[in-house]
C-alpha positions in Angstrom: 161.4 95.0 113.2 162.8 96.1 116.9 165.1 99.5 118.2 167.5 98.2 121.1 167.9 100.2 124.4 171.0 100.9 126.0 171.4 102.9 129.6 174.6 102.6 131.6 176.0 100.3 133.5 178.8 100.6 136.3 182.2 98.8 137.3 181.9 94.5 136.5 181.2 92.5 139.6 180.0 96.0 141.3 176.5 96.6 143.4 176.1 99.6 141.1 176.0 97.5 137.8 173.5 95.0 139.3 171.6 97.3 140.2 172.0 99.2 136.4 171.9 95.9 134.7 168.1 95.0 136.8 167.1 98.3 134.2 164.5 99.3 137.0 165.9 102.9 137.3 162.7 104.2 139.0 162.1 105.4 141.9 158.6 104.3 143.7 156.2 101.3 143.2 152.7 103.5 142.3 153.6 102.4 138.8 150.2 103.3 135.9 150.0 101.8 132.5 151.1 104.7 131.1 154.4 106.1 132.5 157.7 106.3 132.3 160.2 103.9 130.7 162.1 102.2 133.8 165.4 102.4 132.8 167.7 105.2 132.1 167.8 105.2 128.1 171.5 107.0 126.5 171.4 105.5 123.4 168.8 104.0 120.5 170.1 101.4 117.9 168.1 100.5 114.9 167.3 101.3 111.8 167.9 104.4 110.9 165.3 106.0 109.3 162.8 104.6 112.0 164.9 106.5 114.3 165.1 110.0 112.2 161.6 110.0 112.4 161.6 109.3 116.1 164.0 112.2 116.7 162.3 114.7 114.7 161.9 117.9 116.1 164.1 116.8 119.5 167.1 118.4 120.2 170.1 117.8 121.7 170.9 115.9 124.7 171.6 113.0 127.4 167.6 112.8 128.1 167.1 112.4 124.4 167.3 109.0 123.9 164.7 108.3 126.2 162.3 110.8 124.6 162.7 109.3 121.0 162.3 105.8 122.6 158.7 107.0 124.3 157.9 107.6 120.4 158.9 104.1 119.3 156.6 102.8 122.2 153.7 104.7 120.6 153.8 103.4 118.0 154.6 100.1 118.0 157.6 99.3 117.7 159.1 96.6 119.9 162.0 98.1 122.2 164.5 95.2 123.5 167.4 96.1 126.0 170.8 96.4 124.8 173.8 95.9 126.8 175.5 98.8 128.7 176.2 102.5 126.3 178.8 103.5 128.6 180.3 102.2 132.3 180.6 105.1 135.5 181.2 104.9 139.1 178.6 106.4 141.8 180.5 110.1 140.9 179.6 109.8 137.0 176.3 108.7 137.2 175.5 111.5 139.9 176.6 113.8 137.0 175.3 111.7 134.0 171.5 112.0 136.8 172.3 116.3 136.7 172.7 116.5 133.1 169.7 114.4 131.9 167.2 116.6 134.4 168.4 119.5 132.9 168.1 118.2 129.5 164.7 116.8 130.1 163.5 120.2 130.4 164.6 120.9 127.1 163.3 118.0 125.6 159.8 118.7 127.8 159.8 121.6 125.9 160.1 120.5 122.7 157.5 118.3 122.4 154.9 118.7 126.1 152.5 115.4 124.5 155.3 113.2 125.9 155.1 114.3 130.4 153.4 111.1 131.2 155.7 109.2 129.8 159.4 110.8 130.9 161.1 110.8 133.6 160.4 114.7 133.8 156.8 113.4 134.8 157.1 110.7 137.2 157.1 113.5 140.8 154.0 111.8 141.7 154.5 108.3 141.1 156.3 108.1 143.6 154.5 107.7 147.1 154.4 110.6 149.9 157.5 108.0 151.3 159.6 108.6 148.1 158.0 112.0 147.8 159.1 113.6 151.3 162.4 112.4 151.5 162.9 113.3 147.7 162.1 116.7 149.2 164.3 116.4 152.4 167.2 116.3 150.2 166.8 118.4 147.4 166.2 121.3 149.5 168.7 120.4 152.4 167.4 119.0 155.3 168.9 115.7 155.0 172.4 115.5 154.4 172.9 113.2 151.4 175.5 110.7 152.9 176.2 107.7 151.2 172.9 107.2 149.2 172.6 103.7 147.4 172.2 104.4 144.0 168.2 104.5 142.8 168.7 108.1 145.9 171.5 109.3 144.0 170.1 109.4 140.9 166.7 110.6 141.7 168.3 113.3 143.6 170.6 114.6 141.0 167.9 114.5 138.0 165.7 116.5 139.9 168.4 118.5 140.9 169.1 118.9 137.2 165.8 119.4 136.9 165.6 122.7 139.0 168.9 123.9 137.6 167.1 124.1 134.5 163.5 124.8 135.1 161.6 128.3 135.5 159.8 128.8 138.6 156.4 127.7 136.8 157.6 124.9 135.3 159.2 123.6 138.6 155.5 123.5 140.3 154.0 122.6 137.6 155.9 119.1 137.9 156.3 118.9 141.8 153.8 121.7 143.6 150.6 120.9 141.3 148.6 117.8 142.1 144.6 117.6 143.5 143.1 113.9 144.9 140.2 112.5 144.0 137.8 110.9 146.5 136.3 107.7 145.6 132.8 106.6 147.2 130.1 103.9 146.4 127.2 103.1 148.6 126.1 106.5 150.9 123.4 104.8 153.1 125.4 103.8 155.7 123.8 100.6 156.5 127.3 98.9 156.7 125.3 95.4 155.2 128.4 92.5 155.6 130.4 92.8 152.2 129.5 96.2 152.3 131.4 98.4 154.7 134.2 98.9 153.2 131.9 100.9 150.5 129.7 102.0 152.0 130.0 105.6 154.3 127.2 107.3 156.4 125.7 110.1 154.9 126.8 111.7 158.0 130.2 110.8 158.0 130.2 112.4 154.3 128.9 115.7 156.0 131.6 115.6 158.3 134.5 114.9 155.7 133.9 117.5 153.8 133.6 119.8 156.3 136.2 119.1 157.3 138.3 119.3 153.3 136.4 123.1 153.9 137.8 124.0 157.7 141.4 122.8 156.3 140.9 125.7 153.1 139.8 122.8 150.2 138.7 123.8 147.7 136.4 121.7 144.4 138.5 120.9 141.6 135.9 121.5 138.4 136.5 119.0 135.7 137.0 121.7 133.0 139.8 123.0 135.0 141.5 119.3 136.0 141.6 118.9 132.1 142.8 122.6 131.2 145.8 121.4 134.1 146.7 118.0 131.9 146.3 120.0 128.6 148.2 123.2 128.7 152.0 122.6 129.5 151.8 126.3 131.4 149.0 125.6 133.7 149.3 125.1 137.3 147.0 124.7 140.1 146.5 127.0 143.2 147.2 124.1 146.6 144.7 121.9 148.3 142.6 121.2 145.2 139.4 118.1 145.5 137.4 116.3 143.1 134.4 114.3 144.4 133.6 110.7 142.8 131.2 107.5 143.6 130.8 104.8 141.0 127.8 102.7 139.9 125.3 105.3 140.9 123.3 103.8 143.8 120.4 105.4 144.5 120.8 106.9 147.8 124.1 107.5 146.7 123.1 110.0 143.8 120.4 111.5 146.3 122.5 112.3 149.0 125.2 113.8 146.1 122.1 115.7 144.8 121.7 118.0 148.2 125.3 118.0 148.0 126.2 119.6 144.5 127.8 122.3 145.5 131.2 119.9 145.6 130.4 119.0 141.7 130.1 115.4 142.4 131.3 113.3 139.3 129.2 110.1 139.4 129.7 107.5 136.9 126.5 105.2 135.9 126.4 101.9 134.6 124.1 102.9 131.6 122.6 99.1 130.8 121.6 99.1 134.5 119.6 102.6 134.5 116.9 102.4 137.1 117.5 99.2 137.7 119.1 96.6 140.1 123.5 96.2 140.6 123.9 92.5 139.9 127.5 93.0 141.0 126.5 94.5 144.4 123.1 92.8 145.8 121.1 93.9 143.7 121.7 97.4 144.9 118.8 99.7 143.4 120.6 101.9 141.0 119.5 105.7 139.7 117.0 106.2 137.0 117.4 108.5 134.4 114.9 111.6 136.1 117.1 111.2 139.2 120.3 110.8 137.5 119.0 114.3 135.7 118.7 116.0 138.5 121.8 115.8 139.6 122.9 117.5 136.6 120.9 119.9 136.6 122.3 120.9 140.6 125.6 120.9 139.6 126.7 117.4 139.1 129.1 115.5 136.0 127.2 112.3 134.7 130.2 109.9 133.8 129.9 106.1 132.6 131.0 103.2 134.3 130.0 100.8 130.7 127.2 99.0 129.9 127.4 95.7 132.2 129.8 96.4 134.9 132.2 94.0 133.5 136.1 94.2 134.0 137.0 95.9 131.0 139.9 94.2 130.6 138.7 90.3 130.2 136.6 91.6 127.3 137.1 91.0 123.3 137.9 94.5 121.6 134.7 94.7 119.8 133.0 93.7 123.5 135.6 96.7 124.6 134.7 99.1 122.4 130.8 98.3 122.7 131.2 98.9 126.1 133.0 101.8 126.5 132.2 103.6 123.2 128.8 102.4 123.6 127.7 103.5 127.0 129.0 107.4 126.2 126.8 107.0 123.3 123.5 106.0 126.2 125.0 109.3 128.4 124.3 112.0 125.6 121.1 110.5 125.4 120.6 111.0 129.1 121.9 114.4 129.6 124.2 117.1 128.3 127.8 115.7 128.0 130.3 118.5 127.9 132.9 116.7 130.2 132.5 112.8 128.6 134.2 110.4 131.8 134.8 106.9 132.5 135.5 105.3 134.8 136.6 101.9 134.7 134.4 99.5 136.0 136.4 97.5 139.5 139.2 99.6 138.3 140.5 97.5 135.3 142.0 98.3 132.3 145.0 97.4 129.9 146.5 99.2 126.4 143.5 97.9 124.8 140.8 99.5 127.5 143.4 102.9 127.8 142.5 103.2 124.1 139.0 102.0 123.9 138.4 105.1 125.9 140.7 107.7 124.2 139.2 105.8 121.4 135.0 107.0 122.2 135.8 110.5 123.0 136.7 110.6 126.9 138.6 113.3 128.4 139.8 110.9 131.3 139.6 107.9 132.9 139.8 106.8 136.6 141.7 103.9 137.5 141.3 102.5 141.5 144.8 102.8 142.0 145.7 105.4 144.8 148.1 107.8 144.4 147.4 112.1 143.7 147.7 113.7 140.0 149.7 116.0 138.7 150.4 117.3 135.7 152.5 114.0 134.3 149.8 111.9 135.5 147.8 110.1 132.1 144.3 112.0 132.2 142.9 108.1 131.2 144.7 106.7 134.0 144.1 109.2 136.6 143.9 108.1 140.6 141.8 107.8 143.4 141.6 107.1 147.3 138.7 105.8 148.9 137.4 107.2 152.4 135.6 104.7 154.4 133.0 104.7 157.4 135.5 104.6 160.2 137.7 106.6 159.0 138.9 109.1 161.7 139.1 113.4 160.8 142.9 112.3 161.0 142.4 109.3 158.9 140.8 111.3 156.2 143.0 114.1 156.1 145.9 111.9 155.4 143.8 110.5 152.3 143.1 113.7 151.2 147.3 115.0 151.5 148.8 111.7 150.4 146.3 110.6 148.0 146.8 107.3 149.5 145.7 104.6 152.4 147.0 105.0 156.0 150.3 103.0 156.6 148.0 99.2 157.2 148.2 98.6 160.8 146.6 102.4 161.5 143.6 101.6 158.8 143.3 97.7 160.4 143.2 99.8 163.3 140.9 101.9 163.2 138.5 99.5 160.8 138.4 97.0 164.4 137.5 99.6 166.5 134.6 100.9 163.8 133.6 96.5 164.2 133.5 96.7 168.0 131.8 100.1 168.6 129.1 98.2 165.4 128.7 95.0 167.2 128.1 96.7 170.8 125.0 99.3 169.3 123.7 96.2 167.5 123.4 94.6 170.7 
């Protein structure tokens, strides 16, 4: 049993029709595993009883079809693309998009749980360029002259949201966010093959000092979860989270001395006190070392039991890795906020479902970007500081949640390697 989704089309043979027919109308490329449907949905057709159940409690409007489609997708109903529900020109597309933005606010009020899977929750999947362009257009700093269809539709949609949303709702959707920094080793040894994942303690201190100097403050896990769970929650500006994967012994030691930053350390529970077979047999923190970090104020989370790419395992193996490591953690320390970091960042719908079923409150990927109210909390994004980061490039990562443009990043790495080779000689 399937249902058919119908979106808008353009005048036959036009560039607008070609773009609408492609079926991907969202602006931005930071697409999460759990996120909005890529195309605009105007109508959903299928068995009447199925559609009636999916429509329950939703208001009538141009955004209702999208919400119905999301609910059906959650229930595992196959969704099939159908022919256009109606054809529009550029002016009509803008009017339709603005109406969808206004109506999306009403849908969100009726069912706040839909936010991560609706376009109204997609502000932060656009990346820094998209957000900058969108804000410039919305505030009138850039005149919207001859916009391409994707920008025209996006601008009109968010204009509609702005018209219908309260100031608190608008702030929650477009201004409340936080950045998560992801570290691994904190030794400063920079062994061959580990340079990209090893930040010297002195460099870490410089980065933390810069955060304080710029007015950034720690976001504790319980506050982050409240932000994602409560439909009226907003965040103050400039909030960050420190995480460290793998629980390497030296990283746990360094973060224990810096526990005021509420670091979240993710341990491979099958390797406690042993060696990291996935990275040159580096020593992994013991139970006692992790307990000291927890007592000092840090959070201990799961990195599964064996540091395997979870999306390559069977369903039973995924459950053993995800649920089993949480049971291991609870034998190790009090777990008030169960957190998971997917090994290698690898996750698929089965892994995501296993994390939810096991009882984790949130899970981290290695995908870049900032986390907003519309970010699924089992698909949280992070960005990695590097040992070669300058104050400017580190500030860039904190502000955008993304690495600097590739040319800038390569130049920084090249300069660091040259300086490092001179020191060794």
